[in-house]
Structure formats: structure tokens, C-alpha cells
C-alpha positions in Angstrom: -83.7 -89.5 128.6 -82.2 -86.3 127.0 -80.6 -85.4 130.3 -79.1 -88.9 130.6 -77.7 -88.6 127.1 -76.3 -85.2 127.8 -74.6 -86.4 131.0 -73.1 -89.4 129.1 -71.8 -87.1 126.3 -70.3 -84.7 128.9 -68.6 -87.6 130.6 -67.1 -88.9 127.4 -65.9 -85.4 126.4 -64.4 -84.9 129.9 -62.6 -88.2 129.8 -61.2 -87.6 126.3 -59.5 -84.3 127.2 -55.8 -85.1 128.2 -55.2 -84.3 131.8 -58.7 -83.6 132.9 -59.6 -87.2 133.8 -56.4 -87.5 135.9 -56.8 -84.1 137.5 -60.2 -83.8 139.3 -61.5 -80.4 140.4 -60.4 -81.2 144.0 -56.7 -81.2 142.9 -54.5 -78.1 142.7 -51.2 -77.9 140.9 -47.9 -76.7 142.3 -48.9 -73.0 142.1 -52.5 -73.4 143.3 -53.9 -72.3 139.9 -57.7 -71.9 140.2 -57.6 -71.2 143.9 -58.7 -67.6 144.7 -56.8 -65.5 147.3 -58.8 -62.8 149.2 -57.1 -60.0 147.3 -55.6 -59.7 143.7 -52.4 -61.6 143.2 -49.5 -60.2 141.2 -46.3 -61.8 140.0 -42.7 -60.7 140.3 -40.2 -62.3 137.9 -37.0 -63.6 139.5 -34.0 -65.4 138.1 -32.4 -67.8 140.6 -29.6 -70.3 139.8 -30.3 -69.8 136.1 -34.1 -70.5 136.5 -36.7 -68.0 135.5 -39.2 -68.0 138.3 -42.4 -66.2 139.4 -42.9 -64.9 142.9 -46.6 -64.3 143.8 -47.7 -61.6 146.1 -50.7 -59.4 147.2 -50.3 -55.7 147.4 -53.3 -54.3 149.2 -54.0 -50.6 149.5 -55.4 -49.0 152.7 -59.2 -48.9 152.9 -59.1 -45.9 155.4 -57.0 -42.7 155.1 -53.5 -43.8 154.1 -50.9 -43.2 156.8 -48.0 -43.7 154.3 -46.7 -46.8 156.0 -46.4 -50.4 154.8 -46.6 -53.7 156.6 -45.1 -56.9 155.1 -46.7 -60.2 156.2 -44.5 -63.3 156.0 -46.2 -66.7 156.1 -45.2 -69.9 157.8 -43.9 -73.1 156.2 -47.2 -75.0 156.1 -49.2 -72.1 154.9 -49.5 -69.4 152.2 -50.2 -65.7 152.1 -54.0 -66.0 152.0 -54.3 -67.1 155.6 -53.4 -63.5 156.6 -56.8 -62.3 155.3 -58.2 -60.9 158.6 -54.9 -59.4 159.5 -54.8 -57.7 156.1 -58.3 -56.3 156.6 -57.5 -54.9 160.0 -54.2 -53.3 158.9 -55.7 -51.7 155.7 -58.6 -50.4 157.8 -56.0 -48.7 160.0 -54.4 -46.9 157.0 -51.6 -49.3 156.2 -50.5 -50.6 152.8 -50.0 -54.4 153.2 -47.7 -56.5 151.1 -48.0 -60.3 151.4 -45.6 -62.4 149.4 -45.7 -66.1 148.8 -42.1 -67.0 149.1 -40.5 -69.1 146.3 -41.4 -72.7 147.2 -44.7 -71.8 148.7 -48.3 -70.9 147.8 -48.8 -69.5 144.3 -45.1 -69.0 143.7 -43.0 -71.5 141.8 -41.5 -74.6 143.4 -38.0 -74.9 141.9 -35.4 -77.4 142.8 -32.6 -75.2 144.2 -30.7 -74.3 147.3 -33.1 -72.6 149.7 -31.8 -70.2 152.2 -33.3 -67.5 154.5 -30.7 -65.1 153.1 -32.0 -65.6 149.6 -35.7 -65.4 150.6 -34.9 -62.2 152.5 -33.1 -60.9 149.4 -36.1 -61.8 147.2 -38.4 -60.0 149.7 -36.2 -56.9 149.7 -36.2 -56.9 145.8 -40.0 -57.1 145.9 -40.2 -54.1 148.2 -37.7 -52.2 146.1 -39.8 -52.9 143.0 -42.9 -51.7 144.7 -41.1 -48.5 145.8 -41.3 -49.4 149.5 -38.2 -48.1 151.3 -39.2 -49.1 154.9 -41.8 -51.5 156.3 -43.0 -53.1 159.4 -42.1 -56.8 159.0 -44.4 -59.4 160.6 -43.5 -63.0 160.5 -45.4 -66.1 161.7 -43.8 -69.5 162.3 -41.1 -70.0 159.6 -42.0 -66.4 158.5 -40.6 -65.4 161.9 -37.2 -66.9 161.0 -37.3 -65.1 157.7 -38.4 -61.8 159.3 -35.5 -62.0 161.7 -33.1 -62.6 158.9 -34.6 -59.7 156.9 -34.2 -57.4 159.9 -30.6 -58.5 160.4 -29.7 -58.0 156.7 -31.7 -54.8 156.1 -32.2 -52.9 159.4 -32.5 -49.7 157.4 -35.5 -51.1 155.6 -37.1 -52.5 158.8 -39.2 -50.0 160.6 -40.4 -52.5 163.2 -40.3 -56.3 163.6 -43.1 -58.5 164.8 -42.6 -62.2 165.6 -45.7 -64.3 166.0 -44.9 -67.7 167.4 -41.8 -68.0 165.3 -40.1 -71.3 164.9 -36.3 -71.2 165.3 -36.3 -69.8 168.8 -34.1 -72.9 169.5 -31.5 -74.8 167.5 -33.3 -77.9 166.3 -30.0 -79.6 165.4 -29.4 -80.0 169.1 -32.3 -82.4 169.7 -33.7 -83.4 166.3 -31.8 -86.1 164.5 -30.4 -85.3 161.1 -32.6 -86.3 158.1 -31.2 -86.5 154.6 -33.2 -84.5 152.0 -34.0 -87.7 150.1 -35.6 -89.2 153.3 -37.5 -86.0 153.9 -38.7 -85.9 150.3 -39.9 -89.6 150.5 -41.9 -88.7 153.6 -43.4 -85.6 152.0 -44.5 -87.7 149.0 -46.6 -89.8 151.3 -48.6 -86.8 152.5 -52.4 -87.1 152.4 -55.3 -85.0 153.6 -55.4 -87.1 156.7 -51.8 -86.8 157.6 -51.8 -83.0 156.9 -54.9 -82.6 159.1 -53.3 -84.7 161.9 -50.2 -82.4 161.9 -52.2 -79.1 161.7 -54.3 -80.3 164.6 -51.2 -79.9 166.8 -51.4 -76.2 166.3 -54.6 -76.0 168.3 -54.4 -77.0 172.0 -58.1 -76.5 172.4 -59.2 -78.7 169.5 -58.9 -78.4 165.7 -61.5 -75.8 164.5 -63.5 -76.7 161.4 -62.8 -73.2 160.0 -59.1 -74.1 159.6 -60.1 -76.4 156.7 -60.1 -73.2 154.6 -56.3 -73.2 154.8 -55.7 -76.9 155.0 -57.8 -78.2 152.0 -55.8 -76.3 149.3 -52.6 -78.0 150.6 -54.4 -81.4 150.7 -55.7 -80.9 147.1 -52.1 -80.5 145.9 -51.3 -84.0 147.1 -53.8 -85.3 144.5 -52.2 -83.5 141.5 -49.3 -84.8 139.4 -47.4 -81.6 140.3 -47.1 -82.8 143.9 -43.7 -84.2 143.2 -42.5 -80.6 142.9 -44.3 -79.5 146.0 -42.9 -82.5 148.0 -39.4 -81.7 146.8 -39.7 -78.0 147.8 -41.2 -79.0 151.2 -38.2 -81.2 151.9 -35.7 -78.6 150.8 -37.3 -75.9 152.9 -37.4 -78.3 155.9 -33.6 -78.7 155.5 -33.3 -74.9 155.3 -35.0 -74.5 158.7 -32.9 -77.3 160.2 -29.6 -76.1 158.9 -29.9 -72.3 159.2 -30.9 -71.4 162.8 -31.3 -67.8 163.8 -31.5 -68.5 167.5 -27.9 -67.3 168.1 -28.4 -63.9 166.5 -31.4 -62.4 168.3 -29.1 -60.1 170.3 -28.0 -58.5 167.1 -31.5 -57.4 166.1 -31.5 -53.6 166.3 -35.0 -52.6 165.5 -38.1 -52.2 167.7 -39.5 -55.7 168.2 -42.7 -57.3 169.4 -43.1 -61.0 170.2 -46.6 -62.4 170.3 -46.4 -65.8 171.8 -49.2 -68.3 172.2 -48.3 -70.0 175.5 -49.7 -73.4 174.7 -47.6 -73.8 171.6 -45.3 -76.8 171.6 -44.2 -76.8 168.0 -40.9 -78.5 167.2 -39.7 -78.8 163.6 -38.9 -82.4 163.1 -40.7 -83.5 166.3 -41.5 -86.9 164.8 -37.8 -87.7 164.4 -37.1 -87.4 168.1 -37.2 -90.8 169.8 -36.0 -89.8 173.3 -39.0 -88.5 175.3 -36.7 -86.6 177.7 -35.2 -84.7 174.7 -38.7 -84.0 173.3 -40.0 -82.7 176.7 -37.3 -80.1 176.7 -38.0 -78.7 173.3 -40.8 -76.5 172.0 -41.4 -74.8 175.4 -42.7 -71.5 174.0 -43.3 -69.7 177.3 -39.6 -70.1 178.2 -38.4 -69.6 174.6 -40.4 -66.4 174.2 -39.0 -65.0 177.4 -35.4 -65.9 176.5 -35.8 -64.3 173.0 -37.4 -61.2 174.4 -34.4 -60.9 176.8 -32.0 -61.3 173.9 -33.5 -58.6 171.8 -32.8 -55.3 173.4 -35.9 -53.2 174.2 -38.3 -55.8 172.8 -41.8 -56.3 174.1 -43.4 -59.7 174.8 -47.1 -60.3 174.7 -48.0 -63.8 176.0 -51.3 -65.2 175.0 -52.4 -67.8 177.6 -54.0 -71.0 176.3 -53.3 -70.1 172.7 -51.3 -72.4 170.3 -49.1 -71.8 167.3 -51.3 -69.5 165.1 -52.7 -66.7 167.2 -53.9 -64.7 164.2 -56.3 -67.5 163.4 -57.0 -69.0 166.9 -57.2 -65.7 168.9 -57.7 -63.1 166.2 -59.0 -60.2 168.4 -56.1 -60.6 171.0 -53.5 -60.9 168.2 -54.8 -57.9 166.3 -55.0 -55.8 169.5 -51.4 -56.4 170.2 -50.3 -56.0 166.6 -52.1 -52.7 166.0 -51.1 -51.2 169.4 -47.4 -51.8 168.4 -47.5 -50.7 164.8 -49.4 -47.6 165.5 
């Protein structure tokens, strides 16, 4: 009886606290407060378009003898810095310092309503490295992070020791085959996101079936859809979709002047805005990563291509040993 009374009292207290009843533990706000990253998270203050913002990042020291070098890991659009956990462990064990930012609009960083551009994100990343005293770094980018890493290398070649592109998007100009979508339309679609719809999309990253372990990186995103802050997240998602669509890098790979490695899962067929394509003939021509990887490697003078047969869009999660072997051989 006492236990029942206690539970009733707890429920009444919980319901009486503003916000708690509307925000269950399974919901995360726009900056994933309460969600733990694998390494300590710090914050860099930024001021963009008159807004005071916070850019979250991990700065992980080497666990073996330090080699004096730094690797920067840039996340994809539908991800956040934490999913680099195993890559961080491998690099720090090899003596590298590893810096992993959550770009503005993603992860634990703020989600402002502003003009997003790869130039600005690259500038923010350079400012972070300058603040940390890092003059040169190996820059690794996955998916959207590959577009950003390319832009960074083009803007700051003197700060880019090497460039690694892991199944980057933007190897083709999506404007050629994907119909234009106004930001308002993209935002309305984003607001309808649910755990089920996010899971359905993430499953396309895995040609051999969605692994249960991927839930670790999906569930925090799904939990955001259940929080009142999701309107901010949806808006940022729509704005960054437009950034990807409007700001291709595919025409500039020949200008990359730093040593470059491409790690390409050959079963990847990712196309940003795929659901907007109605013509099956157009769709069949896009997202052909084996050909796109070869074309990009040919455009970047002296680059190296490592194809991973049967692997999809996220080699560092799906084929971790093969990805790390290629990455470590190149950066060493």
C-alpha cells in the first residue's frame, strides 16, 4: 500500500512540473541534452548573422605515444559526431589527436534559422582548429561531411595535410536529376518525420540488411521528433538539404591539391532527394557510386581509390575493419 501511495505521489509531482509531462525521457531537445557522447563534449562560441551560437565538439587526446598530428572527422547530414566512436579509438591508439565537431545545425550544436553554406561550415571548422592551436590536420569526411571536407581543402589547402572522403555525397550535381523543392516544402516533410520514417531511410544505407546495432545512432534522432524543439531541428534539416542541393562540389574536384583517399562502398546508391525523382530512367542513372568514385579519383590528381565490394553508404559502421585498415594505412 505504501508503495502504491509513493508511486501515486511521484506521478502527481511529475505531472505538476511544467514541461516534464510533455517531454518524456524518450525525447531529446534540439541539442541532444542528456544524451552522452563517447568522449567529453566542449563548446565553441560563435556569432553568425547576429546570433550567438554554440558549436559542440570532441577533442580527444591520443591514447598511445603522441605523433604530433591531428585528424578532423566530419559527420554526415543524418548523423552526429558520436557515430565516429570506433574511428576515434583507432586513431587515438595510433597516436593521433582527434577533433570531431558537430556542425552548426547538427548534433549537440545549435540549430539556428540562417543561411547555411559549406563555405561557412568550413570557416567555422577552421576557426575551431585555430582556437585549439591546430595548424594542419588530416580531414576526413563522410557523406555530407565529404562535401564539407572537400570545401575545406579547397579553401584551406595549407591547413589540410591530407583529405579522406568516405562515400561522400555530392559526387554528382543533384540539380541535374532531382526536381527543385522549396524550403517550405522540405520543412513540411521534415516535420512529419517519425522513428519509422527515419528507420526506413537509414535502412537504405545497408545493402545487406539493417543491423540492429545501428539503432544506437538512429534512436537519438528519432527521440528528437518527440520533443517540442523538433520544429527547430526540422527547419535546420530543410535548410541544410537546400545547402546540399544548391552548392555542389562535383565540378571542383580537379582543383583539390592535397593528397586524397577515397573509400567507396560499392553497393551505395545514395541520392539526396531520391524520393523527389519520378522518372525511373533518371533515378537509375544517379547514385552509381562505383562509377562516381572512379570519376572523382580521376579528377583529383594523384588520389587513391579504395573500393569496398558489397558495402553501402557507411563503411566505418558497416565494414569497420576494412575502413580502418584503409584509413590508417593512408594517414600513417
